[in-house]
GUFI-758378 format. One record per residue: residue number from 1; x, y, z of N, C-alpha, C, CB in turn. Coordinates in steps of 0.02 Angstrom, whole numbers, plus 50000, padded with zeros to 5 digits. Atoms other than C-alpha are relative to their C-alpha. Glycine has a CB too. Layout:
// GUFI-758378
PT,NUM,X,Y,Z,X,Y,Z,X,Y,Z,X,Y,Z
...
// end
This chain:
// GUFI-758378
PT,1,49936,50034,49995,47016,49282,50605,49999,49924,49957,50016,49989,50083
PT,2,49986,50055,50023,47065,49138,50496,50081,49981,50013,49978,50004,49932
PT,3,49930,50021,49985,47211,49016,50506,50036,49991,49955,50008,49949,50031
PT,4,49953,49980,50092,47355,49015,50382,50002,49954,49942,50090,50008,50005
PT,5,50012,50054,50076,47320,48855,50296,49944,50033,49971,49977,49906,50012
PT,6,50054,49975,50082,47166,48955,50208,50007,50076,49981,49900,49991,50013
PT,7,49993,49919,50048,47254,49090,50145,50019,49996,49957,50035,50056,50014
PT,8,50001,50031,50050,47247,49079,49968,50031,50078,49956,49921,49959,49986
PT,9,49949,49953,50042,47360,49166,49822,49923,50058,49976,50056,49944,49912
PT,10,50053,49948,50017,47235,49352,49779,49981,50006,50073,49935,49976,49943
PT,11,50034,49983,49954,47186,49349,49959,50021,50073,50030,50003,49946,50045
PT,12,49973,49951,49974,47194,49524,50048,49996,49996,50087,49967,50060,49967
PT,13,49990,50014,49926,47253,49513,50222,50039,50072,50059,50056,49925,49995
PT,14,49970,49942,49964,47285,49656,50370,50075,49960,50038,49934,50036,50066
PT,15,49960,50030,49959,47480,49597,50417,50044,50048,50031,50032,49950,49969
PT,16,49973,49958,49938,47568,49691,50566,49978,50068,49967,50091,49992,50021
PT,17,50028,49929,50015,47439,49848,50527,50001,50021,49926,50041,50053,50038
PT,18,50017,49970,50081,47458,49861,50332,49944,49943,49964,50087,50001,49943
PT,19,50031,50029,50046,47359,49800,50191,50029,49968,49963,49973,50030,49972
PT,20,49997,50058,50018,47428,49639,50102,49976,49968,49968,50000,49979,50025
PT,21,50045,50036,50041,47392,49559,49945,50063,49932,49994,49969,50049,49918
PT,22,49962,50059,50011,47434,49369,49934,50036,49993,49931,49956,49943,50009
PT,23,49967,50009,50060,47565,49327,49793,50043,49958,49976,50021,50037,49991
PT,24,49978,50070,49998,47637,49163,49824,49984,49961,50090,50094,50005,49977
PT,25,50008,50034,49921,47592,49020,49972,50029,49927,49981,49904,49995,50037
PT,26,49952,50042,50011,47706,48877,49996,50004,49956,50066,50064,50039,49980
PT,27,50003,50026,49939,47692,48739,50112,50063,49969,50007,49944,49956,50010
PT,28,49935,50008,49995,47847,48681,50194,49990,49922,50069,50044,50089,50025
PT,29,49989,50026,49953,47870,48519,50292,50059,49972,49988,49955,49965,50019
PT,30,49906,50009,49982,48052,48506,50369,49970,49939,50030,50061,50066,50063
PT,31,49988,50064,49964,48104,48325,50426,50001,50007,50092,50076,49973,49969
PT,32,50016,50009,49928,48105,48391,50609,49969,50068,50008,50065,49982,50052
PT,33,50051,49946,49989,47973,48514,50693,49936,49976,49946,50037,50084,49980
PT,34,50068,50012,50054,47804,48549,50618,50005,50041,49934,49923,50027,50036
PT,35,50046,49959,50052,47730,48610,50465,50016,50068,49990,49928,50000,50019
PT,36,50021,49920,50006,47736,48788,50406,49982,50041,49922,50067,50041,50033
PT,37,50014,49980,50076,47675,48917,50257,50068,50059,50009,49903,50039,49978
PT,38,49975,49948,50018,47814,49013,50186,49936,50045,49943,50074,49975,49968
PT,39,50057,49960,50047,47693,49166,50112,50053,50051,49985,49917,50034,50041
PT,40,49970,49926,50021,47748,49319,50004,49945,50048,49987,50046,49998,49930
PT,41,50077,49986,50013,47616,49468,50013,50053,50071,49978,49920,49998,50078
PT,42,49985,49929,50040,47635,49635,49924,49969,50034,50035,49981,50013,49926
PT,43,50034,49932,49968,47619,49790,50012,49953,50034,49959,50051,50054,50018
PT,44,50054,49946,50059,47446,49887,49922,50034,50072,49991,49908,50022,50039
PT,45,49971,49909,50005,47515,50057,49973,50053,49996,49953,50038,50042,50081
PT,46,49912,49992,50027,47705,50037,49938,50032,49968,49941,50049,49972,50054
PT,47,49990,50038,50029,47721,49883,49839,50057,49954,50012,49995,50025,49957
PT,48,49953,50022,49971,47844,49828,49933,49979,49934,50011,50019,50037,50052
PT,49,50021,50068,49983,47860,49625,49939,50026,49971,50059,50014,49958,49950
PT,50,49978,50022,49954,47873,49546,50101,49991,49894,50005,49961,50051,50051
PT,51,50004,50066,50010,47901,49373,50141,49989,49980,50090,50076,49969,49954
PT,52,49993,50041,49926,47841,49272,50311,49983,49928,50009,49957,50031,50052
PT,53,49971,50091,50001,47848,49118,50375,49938,49985,50069,50124,49980,50035
PT,54,50031,50013,49962,47681,49071,50456,49982,49909,50008,49953,50047,49988
PT,55,50023,50057,49986,47623,48924,50568,49927,49951,49983,50005,50012,50051
PT,56,50055,49993,50034,47491,48824,50519,49926,49997,50053,50005,49942,49944
PT,57,50071,49971,49940,47361,48873,50652,50011,50074,50001,50006,49967,50099
PT,58,49974,49946,49992,47443,49024,50653,49923,50047,49995,50063,50012,49944
PT,59,50055,49985,50013,47291,49157,50646,50009,50080,49954,49959,49996,50070
PT,60,49980,49947,50018,47293,49285,50526,49924,50023,49960,50073,49993,49960
PT,61,50047,49974,50037,47153,49419,50454,50003,50036,49953,49972,50022,50026
PT,62,49999,50015,50081,47104,49396,50300,49922,50098,49965,49944,49864,49984
PT,63,50047,49897,49993,47001,49590,50241,49953,49971,49965,50038,50096,49951
PT,64,50067,49992,50037,46832,49605,50158,49997,50034,49959,49953,50015,50027
PT,65,49976,49959,50082,46865,49693,49994,49948,50000,49980,50051,49968,49941
PT,66,50039,49977,50035,46728,49765,49904,50024,50027,49949,49968,50033,50027
PT,67,49977,49961,50065,46769,49791,49704,49959,50012,49982,50034,49981,49951
PT,68,50059,49980,50067,46630,49873,49593,50041,50044,49937,49926,50064,50035
PT,69,49986,49955,50035,46634,49988,49455,49970,50073,50012,49988,49976,49947
PT,70,50026,49940,49986,46617,50159,49479,50018,50050,49930,50032,50025,50074
PT,71,49991,49953,50049,46599,50322,49351,50032,50061,50041,49930,50016,49962
PT,72,49975,49952,49986,46721,50468,49365,49950,50060,49978,50063,49997,49975
PT,73,50075,49947,49996,46607,50615,49387,50042,50063,49990,49944,50003,50088
PT,74,49953,49965,50037,46751,50744,49399,50049,50016,50050,49973,50061,49963
PT,75,49947,49994,49973,46902,50825,49471,49991,50051,50076,50045,50026,49943
PT,76,49996,49962,49946,46935,50890,49654,50042,50005,50031,49969,49995,50033
PT,77,49939,50022,49962,47099,50944,49684,50045,49948,49994,49987,49992,50049
PT,78,49972,50049,50003,47214,50811,49731,49940,49924,50009,50055,50013,50053
PT,79,50040,50041,50003,47057,50699,49748,49944,49982,49939,49979,50013,50048
PT,80,50062,50004,50049,46911,50628,49625,49940,49971,50025,50014,49961,49941
PT,81,50068,50016,49968,46738,50621,49634,49989,49925,49939,49928,50084,49993
PT,82,50022,50079,50036,46664,50431,49568,49914,50012,50049,50073,49903,50036
PT,83,50073,50027,49977,46487,50361,49609,49982,49912,49972,49935,50062,49958
PT,84,50028,50087,50002,46426,50167,49604,49954,50021,49950,49958,49955,50079
PT,85,50037,49988,50060,46366,50141,49445,49932,49970,49998,50037,49976,49945
PT,86,50069,50016,49969,46207,50050,49546,49957,50023,50037,49998,49965,50024
PT,87,50031,49982,49967,46176,50125,49704,50011,50094,49980,50016,49962,50066
PT,88,49975,49913,49984,46237,50325,49637,50034,50013,50045,49953,50050,50014
PT,89,49962,49979,49914,46331,50327,49813,50064,50065,49967,50059,49899,50054
PT,90,49926,49976,49998,46471,50467,49787,50059,49998,50046,49998,50051,49995
PT,91,49954,50014,49929,46640,50453,49854,50064,50039,49981,50022,49908,50018
PT,92,49946,49958,50036,46806,50574,49836,50063,49923,50040,50009,50117,50037
PT,93,49967,50062,50017,46938,50446,49807,50107,50036,49974,49934,49958,49913
PT,94,49913,49960,50043,47162,50502,49792,49999,49975,49944,50089,49978,50031
PT,95,49975,50020,50065,47211,50514,49627,50068,49935,49994,50027,50074,49970
PT,96,49979,50046,49998,47341,50423,49686,49996,49955,49984,50004,49994,50022
PT,97,50045,50061,49995,47245,50273,49701,50039,49982,49924,49898,50012,50006
PT,98,50019,50005,50091,47261,50277,49485,50066,49990,49992,49964,50073,49945
PT,99,49924,49992,50010,47459,50296,49493,49997,50058,49913,50045,49895,49990
PT,100,49980,49936,50064,47527,50398,49325,49945,49993,49937,50093,49983,49957
PT,101,50054,49983,50065,47372,50332,49209,49943,50021,50024,49981,49940,49952
PT,102,50049,49956,49986,47266,50449,49313,49998,50057,49945,50012,50025,50068
PT,103,50002,49927,50053,47313,50582,49165,49952,49984,49944,50084,50022,49958
PT,104,50042,49990,50051,47200,50474,49045,49928,49986,50015,50021,49961,49947
PT,105,50053,49994,49978,47058,50511,49148,49969,50045,49953,50001,50016,50062
PT,106,50033,49965,50032,46914,50575,49062,49909,49991,50040,50018,49975,49920
PT,107,50042,49994,49961,46742,50629,49138,49945,49960,49976,49988,50062,50012
PT,108,50049,50062,50041,46602,50483,49118,50045,49960,49987,49959,50015,49928
PT,109,49943,50073,49996,46748,50357,49115,49974,49952,50061,50096,50026,50022
PT,110,50022,50050,49908,46709,50198,49227,50083,49991,50000,49934,49887,50002
PT,111,49962,49999,49963,46838,50140,49321,49997,49961,50060,50006,50050,50007
PT,112,50025,50038,49966,46860,49995,49439,50052,50025,50082,50004,49922,49959
PT,113,49994,49939,49943,46892,50063,49639,50006,49932,50026,49935,50068,50028
PT,114,50016,50023,49975,46913,49927,49774,49988,50029,50088,50030,49959,49977
PT,115,50020,49989,49924,46839,49964,49961,50003,49930,50042,49921,50032,50003
PT,116,50016,50024,49925,46888,49902,50148,49993,50008,50025,50008,49984,50033
PT,117,50003,49982,49961,46815,49942,50266,49986,50089,49980,50051,49970,50033
PT,118,50029,49926,50032,46747,50121,50182,50054,50047,49991,49945,50040,50049
PT,119,49906,49962,50020,46938,50150,50157,50002,49982,49923,50090,49947,50050
PT,120,49965,50058,50061,46970,50124,49947,50075,49990,50008,49991,50029,49915
PT,121,49903,50015,49991,47146,50060,49942,50009,49975,49936,50036,49931,50065
PT,122,49958,50048,50077,47148,49978,49740,49958,50062,49962,49971,49882,49970
PT,123,50050,49965,50058,47089,50095,49590,50040,49983,49939,49987,50091,50006
PT,124,49952,50005,50071,47123,50031,49395,49941,50019,49936,50039,49902,49987
PT,125,50018,49977,50039,47101,50104,49239,49978,49946,49959,50036,50040,49983
PT,126,50032,50054,50018,47012,50005,49118,50101,49996,49924,49879,50020,49965
PT,127,49942,49995,50024,47171,49949,49002,50025,50079,49939,50001,49925,49966
PT,128,49988,49956,50057,47133,50062,48828,49937,50038,50004,50012,49963,49928
PT,129,50059,49944,49991,47022,50227,48839,50008,50022,49914,50021,50079,50071
PT,130,50019,49968,50060,46943,50330,48681,50005,50050,50026,49942,49988,49965
PT,131,49985,49942,49991,46990,50513,48689,50011,50018,49913,50063,50006,50055
PT,132,49993,49959,50026,46959,50644,48566,50053,50056,49980,49967,50008,50017
PT,133,49916,49962,49982,47114,50741,48492,49953,50067,49975,50098,49971,49938
PT,134,50029,49930,50020,47077,50931,48495,50048,50048,49972,49969,50034,50057
PT,135,49953,49970,50049,47247,50983,48430,50042,49952,49970,50042,50051,50031
PT,136,49980,50035,50027,47330,50896,48311,50086,50033,49954,49936,49978,49966
PT,137,49962,49963,50022,47501,50963,48237,49997,50004,49919,50058,49982,50029
PT,138,50014,50012,50086,47496,50993,48027,50037,49933,49993,50038,50069,49938
PT,139,49944,50056,50033,47601,50828,47951,50050,50053,49936,49943,49919,49948
PT,140,49956,49960,50064,47758,50890,47858,49993,49966,49944,50081,50007,50009
PT,141,50017,50017,50074,47732,50872,47687,50069,49970,49975,49974,50071,49953
PT,142,49933,50033,50010,47860,50740,47608,50003,49928,50048,50063,50058,50024
PT,143,49988,50032,49924,47868,50659,47793,49974,49928,49979,49949,50041,50073
PT,144,50039,50076,50010,47811,50493,47715,50039,49921,50040,50002,49986,49902
PT,145,49968,50083,49981,47944,50366,47794,49978,49966,50074,50095,50004,50005
PT,146,50036,50044,49942,47878,50224,47891,50004,50020,50069,50026,49931,50001
PT,147,49993,50015,49923,47820,50243,48072,50023,50087,50023,50074,49926,50021
PT,148,49995,49930,49994,47836,50446,48044,49932,50016,50071,49982,50040,49910
PT,149,50074,49977,49953,47724,50511,48199,50009,50097,50017,50002,49942,50103
PT,150,50007,49918,49985,47679,50694,48258,49949,50017,50067,49964,50040,49925
PT,151,50033,49992,49955,47601,50777,48416,49940,50025,50016,50025,50016,50020
PT,152,50066,49992,50010,47435,50781,48478,49967,50011,50064,49973,49947,49965
PT,153,50043,49967,49946,47329,50859,48595,49931,49962,50027,49978,50069,49969
PT,154,50083,50027,50000,47171,50759,48680,49969,50031,50048,49984,49922,50012
PT,155,50057,49940,49956,47014,50831,48767,50015,50035,50046,49946,49976,50035
PT,156,50001,49986,49921,47071,50808,48943,50084,50028,50010,49977,49917,50054
PT,157,49925,49953,50001,47249,50902,48886,50080,49948,50000,50000,50056,50087
PT,158,49928,50047,50004,47388,50764,48877,50014,49978,49922,49991,49921,50051
PT,159,49939,50003,50055,47518,50763,48742,50002,49935,49969,50073,50014,50032
PT,160,50000,50078,50024,47517,50591,48634,50031,50011,49925,49911,49958,49999
PT,161,49964,50029,50082,47634,50521,48480,49957,49997,49958,50034,49927,49992
PT,162,50023,50035,50046,47509,50495,48342,50011,49982,49940,49966,50012,49996
PT,163,49968,50010,50052,47532,50442,48172,49994,50049,49938,49985,49940,49986
PT,164,50008,49933,50029,47526,50591,48011,49934,49985,49996,50040,50024,49933
PT,165,50056,49991,50015,47353,50520,47960,49942,50034,50048,49989,49945,49981
PT,166,50015,50002,49966,47283,50550,48116,49962,50092,50005,50049,49962,50032
PT,167,50010,49945,50006,47179,50726,48134,49961,50028,50038,49990,50009,49954
PT,168,50060,49993,49941,47084,50847,48236,49951,49977,49986,49977,50060,50020
PT,169,50071,50029,50014,46923,50788,48287,49997,49913,50010,49979,50022,49915
PT,170,50018,50055,50011,46959,50623,48263,50016,49954,50081,50038,49978,49929
PT,171,49995,50024,49952,46942,50489,48402,50050,49939,49983,49937,49991,50026
PT,172,49943,50068,50015,47110,50363,48446,49974,49946,50083,50121,50039,50002
PT,173,49991,50046,49921,47120,50214,48580,50054,50019,50010,49998,49913,50008
PT,174,49966,49982,49979,47247,50243,48698,50018,49946,50047,49987,50052,50013
PT,175,49994,50063,49929,47334,50090,48802,50036,50060,50061,50078,49906,49977
PT,176,50007,49960,49917,47333,50181,48984,50078,49969,50028,49912,49961,50066
PT,177,49948,50032,49967,47476,50045,49019,50072,50029,49986,49997,49929,49983
PT,178,49944,49964,50015,47610,50145,48917,49982,50057,49954,50050,49958,49972
PT,179,50028,49935,50014,47532,50292,48849,50015,50002,49943,50019,50058,50034
PT,180,49974,50002,50108,47542,50237,48662,49946,50019,49965,50018,49911,49953
PT,181,50061,50001,50072,47433,50274,48520,49991,49913,49997,50043,50042,49899
PT,182,50036,50052,50022,47342,50107,48469,49984,49966,49936,49957,50012,50016
PT,183,50024,49978,50070,47221,50137,48331,49966,50038,50005,49972,49962,49960
PT,184,50068,49946,49992,47094,50280,48273,49930,49946,50015,49985,50053,49910
PT,185,50094,50035,49993,46912,50235,48306,49970,50035,49955,49946,50012,50078
PT,186,50073,49982,50044,46776,50255,48188,49932,50022,50015,49980,49952,49971
// end
């Protein structure tokens, strides 16, 4: 347990039984009464923002969170099996932790996962991934207008719009936050 005065932005707390991350800390000293902290928390599971008024000596539980790189091994239904890169220990974690970017996951890819008391609480994909194109629509002859795109399918089965010069077997870089083509990798 720690005092509210020791809470910093980025800490992960257990507040009202939920895990929250601290997004803002403001110290207030009103003319009347004692000083207090007006904090903003973001619920880790729901993303909902919660405001809390904490007295300077009020006790809060700062959670110990361990964040490491893990290698994605394989898909297991609603879960994925990952392996710690240093200890080779394997874990099953929910695909929901990665959100919509989970579709860009390919075997052998590294992701960042945070655990609190043996429970995975957050996972993050790299911002950019490189995937090989297994099928690319043929380009229409004469379609040279600027920004012309065609549909391609990657090695893990997702469809993405790519420029006309991308061919089957090419590796491309994809932005996992937006799902957009970035560049062809040589």
